[in-house]
Residue, then its C-alpha position, 0 to 999 in steps of 0.5 A: m062390351s058395347q061393340t059386342l052388344t051392338k053386333a048381337v043386336r045387328e045379327p038378327e036384323r041381318a038374318g031377318l032381312r035375309a029371310k025376307l029376301r030369300g026366294r026373291s032373287e028377281l029383285g036383283v033383276c029389278a035393281l038392274l033394270a032400274v039402274l039401266g033405266v036411270l043410265v039411259l035416261t041420264d044419257a038421253l037427257t044430257m045428249d048433244t042433239d044439235f048435230a042430228q036434229r032433223g025435225p020435231v023428234g030428235p035423237a033423244a026421243v027413243p032413248t028417253v022412251v026406252g029409259a022410262a020403259l025400263l023404270v016402269v018395268a022395274a017398278f012393276l016387276a018389284v011390286d009383283v015380286l014383293r006381292g009373292g010373284k015368282g018367275e016361271a021354272e025352267g020346265g017350259e024349255d026343252i033344255d037339259l039342266d044337268a048338261p054342262a055349259e057350252w063354253r066353246t060357243v060362248l068363248l068363240l062368240a066373245g072372241v068374234f065380237l071383240g075381234s070385230a070391235v078391234l078391227i072396225g077402225v082398221v078395216g072398216f065396218p063392211v069387213a069387220g061386220a062380215l067377219l062378225f056375221w060369219g064368225s057368229a054363224y060359225a060359232l053357232g054351228s053353221r059350217n057351209p064354207s061357200r054360203d056363210p061368207l057370202i051371206a055375211a058379206v052381203l048382210s054387212v054391206a047392206t047394213y053399212a049402206v042402210f046406216n051410212n046412206l039412209l039413216g045418215v049414221p057415218l060408219p067407218g068404210g075402211p080401205l076397201l070402200e075407198v077403192l070401190 
């Protein structure tokens, strides 16, 4: 009998909590931002900085600022939502809310991303990056067979050069760069 009574007492509490949270789905975004902020700060503060320290500002500086900013934004958003603020409706965008989702594009982009992640260790960043850039352009609707692969290759090699040579972040070159 006491279980039934306890259950009967908790049901209105749950209903009251649901009623308070109804229409405040933005609190979920606040929670997500806060969790991401804590994860970024934890990772930044436990980062081994001895290998990349080249001056007074180390590699943990930017992640620390980003993590703190995520926590501040989460707090401000939570305060705004609890004071009655709501997100703007979708009316400002030029989209058809009744149109079905473009799952083909989403699946193509996911496949291209996962494929490049698998290939980067085998063929190196320049080739995997070129496939990523060209595949993304194709998935998003570009169909120029002479221009798209050329732009993807130039963009990938330039990205590789900037990260590898200018920033000192080693990326896998793959067998193609060993020949060159």
